[in-house]
N, C-alpha and C positions, 0 to 999 in steps of 0.2 A: 826145776823150768818144763815149760814144755814147749815148744815149736809149733804153731799153726800156721804152714804156709810154708811158703811162696804159695805153692800149686795147694789149693781148696776147696772143694765146692761150696763151700759156707763164706766164703771172702768176696764174693763177686767178683773178679780180677787178681793178678798175680798183685797180691800180699801179704805180710809176714808179723806175724805176731812172737814177742816171747811172752809165754804169761809166767809170772812166777808165782808157785803157788806153793803153801802150806798144809801138807796135805789134797783135802779136794779143798780147801779157800782159794779165791784166789787176792798175792799181796799187791804185784805190780804187773801191770800189760805195756810192753815197751811196744808198738805199732811202728814197721818199718816202710818206708813208702819209696817211690823210685824206684822201681823195677819197671813201670810205664812209661816210663817220661822218654817224652817223642819230640822234645824240644821242639812242641810246635808252633812255642809263640814266636819264635828267629824264623822256623818255617815261613807263618806268617809277615814277619817284617821282609823276606824276601818277594812276597809277590805284590801285586798290583790288588787295589780295594776292589774290583770286582772279582780277584782268583780269590780272594779270603773266603767267604761264608761256605766254599765244602768245608774246609778244615774246623768251622764253629761247628760244624755237624759232630767231627768224632772228639771233640774236648769232652761231651760227653754224649754218647751214643744211643743213652737213652731218655734225653731231652734235646734232640736235635734243633727241634723248631724255636725252643727260647733260645739257646748259645746264638742260631745265626738271626734271631731279632734281635735280642742285644747288641749283637756287633752292626747291624746296618743299620738299629735307630742311634747307638754313637756316631757311626759315617753323617748321620742326617745332622746332628747338631753342629758337626763341623763344616756344614755350610751356614749363607745368613737363610733366616727365613723366606726370604723373596726369591733366592736364587733355585727351592727346592720346595715344592708343598704334595706331603702324600694326600693320594684321593682317599675321600671318604671312605669308599666303598674298599679299599687296601686297610685305612684301619681297622674296620672291625673284621676284616676276612682275618686280619690278623691276630685279634682275640681271638675269633671262632679257634684258628686251627694254633694256639697258642695251649686251654684252656686242653683240648683234644688232647696236644702234646703230656699237660699233668695229669690227662684220667688211662691215657696210655699209661706214663711213666708210673704212677703209683695202682694200678693195678699187677704192673712186672712187678711191681716191689710186696704185693699182698699175696701174691700167686706164689714167690722166690719165701716168704714171711712163713707161710702156711707148710712149705715143702720142709724148711728146717724143724719147726717144731711136730713134723708128723701128720700134718693134714694133705694130705697127696690131695683130696680133694678140691680143694679149694687152690691148688695150684693150676689142675684143669680147666676150675668152671673163672677163674681169671683173666687164664690166657684165651678163651674162647673170644670172651666180650673186647679185650686187647685187641686181637686178630679183625673185628670187626673195624676199632679203630684206622689200626696199618692198610686195611683195603681205603680207607677213607683217604688215606695219607698216596696211597698209591694212583688209584684216581685221578687226585688232583695236580701231582707232580712227578707219577711215573718211578717213586719208589717209598720201600717200607719203613725206612730207618733214618736213615743219614740221605733227608729225600733234596736237601738243593734246594729246595723250592724263594725263601726270604730273599730277597735285594734290595738295594739301596733303592729309596722312593717307592716300593710297593711290590710287586711280583712281578712277573716276566713273561704271565700269563696267567688268564682267568680260570679256577674252577671250569669243568666238562659240565655241560648241561645236567640237569638231574640232580647236581651233588648236593645240590640246597637240600631236597627235600629224605636223599637220604640222609643225608647226614642227622637229619630233624626227625627221622625214625628210629633212627638211633640212640636218641636223645631220649626219646620217649618212653621207651623200652628199657631205659639201662637202671633206674630206681627199680624196677622189680629184680630184675635180674642180680644186683647187687643184696638186696635183700635175702634173694637164696645164701650167698656166700656169707654176707653176716651172721644166718640163720647157721652158719657149721661152725660159728670161732664163736660169737660174742659170750655166749650163757653157759660153751663149754667148759665142767669143772677141769679139767686137765688140762684146755687152753687158759684159763682165769690161773692158776696155779704157777703157771710159768711165766705168768704176764704180769699179775699183778704184785705192786710193790720191790720188783725187779728193775736195777740199773737206773735209780729214784738220781734225778735233772731239778735241783733247784731254779726258781724263778732268777736268784741273783747270781750263778755261776752259769745259766743259761746264757745270760748278758754279758760277764765278764769274760765267759770264750771265745764272745763272738758267735752265739748258733745263732742263726734264722730260719724262718722257716716252720715245719710241723716239728719238729722237734723243739724249735722255743714256747710256737704257740700249746706244747702239751705239758710246758711247764707253769704256763700263765703269761707269758709275753706276748702281749695283744699289738701284736706289729703286722703290715701283711702289704707289703708295696701297692698292690693292688687298688687296697682303698687307702693309701695315705699317701702315696706318691701316684696317683693311677695316669698313665700314657692313654694316647688314644679314646675311646670310648668309655671304656672303662668307670668315670665318672657317674656316666647316665646311667648305667646297669645295676639291676638292686639283689646282692647275694652278702650274705652271711659272713664273718671270720670264724671259724671253728679254734677253739681257745678251750684246754684243759686245763687244771693245776697241781695233778696230780703228780706229773710228772716222768709218769714208771713205764714199762714196755708198753701197758697197757693203752695210755694214755695217749699214746703217739699214734698206735694203732687206731682211733677211736678219732683222732683229727684226720689221720688220714682215707676215713671211709667220708666223716662230712665231708672231705675237702673234696671228694671226687666228686659227689649229690653237688656239691655247688658249682662245679667248674659245670656240669652239665645243665642246670640252670643259667647262666651263663653265654654258654653255646645258643641256649635257645630265644634268651633276649636280642643275643647280635643278630641271628638270621633273621628273626621277625624286623630288626629296626635298617639293616644292612641294606644302603641303597641302590641303584645301577649304579651303568659306568664305567670306568675306566681303572686299573688294578697298580697303574703302573704312572708314574711322575713324568714330566719331562726333564729329564737331568742336563744339568749344565755339563755339556761333556766337551766346549770346546778349551783345545789348549793351544789356543795361537798366541803367538806373543811368547811363549817361553824360550830360550835363548839354548840352542842348540850345544852351546856348552854348559847348560844347565841336563839337560837330557844325560851328556855322556857321564859328567860326574854322579849324576844318581846311576848313571850302570841298563839307564833307556833308552839309549838312542836304537838300538836294534828290534825295539817294539815300539815306536814311535811310528802312528798310525799319518800316510803323509796324503791324506785323502780328503774331501774337504771337510765331513764329517769324521774326528778323534775320536776314537771311540773309549780311552781308560780317563777316569774320574780323576781331577785333581784338587781335591779341595784345597782352601785357603790354609797357609801357618797356622794353628789353631790347636789346645790341646780338650778332650770332651771324655767324663764319663758317665754311661749311661746303666742303670742296675734294674732290675724288674722281678717280679717275682715269680722264681723258678718252680720247679717238683720238690725242691731241694732244700729251699731258699733263696736268698737274693742272691744273681745271679750277675756279675757285674765288670763292662768291658773299658777298659780307659785305653783312651786314643791317643796319639800325638802326631802332629802330621807337620813336616817341613815344606807345603807348599806341591810336593811331587807326585808320581800313579802309585807311590807305595807306602807307606804309616812307618814313623820313623821311629817309632814306640808302639806296641800292641799286651794289655794283658789283660788276662782275664783269672776273672774272679768267682770260683765255685766253692760251694760250699759245704762240699764235703770234707775240704781241706778242716774247716769247724771242727765238723760234727767229728773227725774222728781223734783231733787233738782233748778231747771231754776222754775217750771211750776208757782211759786206767781208773783218771775219775770214778765213774758210776760203775766201774767192774767189781774196784777193791772191795772185800769181805761178801762177793759171793761164794758162790761151787763154779767148779769150773763148766757145771753142766749148762749158767746159767747165760754166760757168756756167751754162744750162739745166737741167743736172742736177743742180749740188749746189744751186739753186736746187728744182727738183722733190721733192730726198730733204727736203729738209728739211718737208713737207705744210705748208705757210704757206696759210689760208684769205683773202683781203682783209677778209670781214666782223666779221673777231675780233679785229682789228689796232686799231682806232679805234671805241669805242662810246659 
C-alpha cells in the first residue's frame, strides 16, 4: 500500500489516498476526505441572508461566482415573483460573469493538468490567460478570486465604464491563445500515451455514480443545465454542448478545451445583447410586523435595525433548490426558510464529491504512474468535498 497525501502537490488541497498495489498495478484506491471540513453550512445557518455570499465564495474558491450565483438565485426563489424582479441587465451580467468564471476555472485546471504530466509551458500559458480574467473580476468587484459580487436581486453595483470593451477584447483574442496551448498537447505523442485509453469511465457508470459536467459529457452523457434547464437569458444564446464518447483522460481534456471556446462565444453574445439600466432589484426589505418575541427567539433582537427602512431580508416560510451548470458540473443550493432573516437549513451540492467516488473504479488495473493523470483529469477541488 502506498500513501499519497494528505500533503501532496498533485492533490490540489489536503487529500489522502491509500493506494493498494500489486507490483506497479493499482488494485484499489481508498480516498479519505474531511481534512478541509470547515462546517461551512452550519456557519451559513448562523448568518443573515445578506452575509452568506461571502461564505459561498469559499465552498470552492475556483468557482466563487458560480457558488454565489447559485445561492442568490435560490434565495430569490423563496420570494414570490411579484416581490422581487431582477433587472434584465443583471441577468446578462450574471451570465457573462458565470462564463468568465467557468473559463478561469478551466484554465486553472488546464495549467495544473499540464504541469502534472510534465508540460510546464502549458501551465505558464494557461495562467497568463487566467490572469486576464482575474483582472476583469478585480475591475468589477475589487477582488480577484473570492470576489463577493453577486447579491440577492442582482449586483451591489454595476461594472465600471470601459469594462465591457475590455471584456470583449479578451474574448476576441482568446481562441488564438488557446490554440497555442492546444498545439503543445493535443498531438504530442507522449501526452497521447499518458491520456488515451487511461481511466475510462463508461456512460452507464457516469450516470450510476451521479457524475455531471465535463466528466460526464466526456463519457457520452449529453446533459448541460445551461441548455436543458436554462436560467436568465441562456435560452436566447447560441452555443454547443461538447460531448465525447471515449470516457478516458484524453476525452475529458478535449471536452474542457471545447467548453472554454463555447463559454467565450456565450460571453460575446451576452455583451451584444445586454441592455442598459439598473443591476439591482427593489428588494422587499421591510420587516415591520415581526413581533419582538419572534426576533428574540431567533437570536436576532440585537441585530434588528430600528430605522424606517430595515435592511434584513426575511423571505417567507418556503423551501427552494436551485441548480446551475458550474465548471465541474451541477452545482446546487438547497434552502429552507422559517420566515426569519436567517436560513433554517442550507445545503451545497458540489460535483467534486461525486467525481471522487468514481476514482477507485476507473483507476483499477492501471499503473501507479497513471493515477496522477486520472485524478487530475477529474478536476476535483478539495474544499468542495466536505462542507
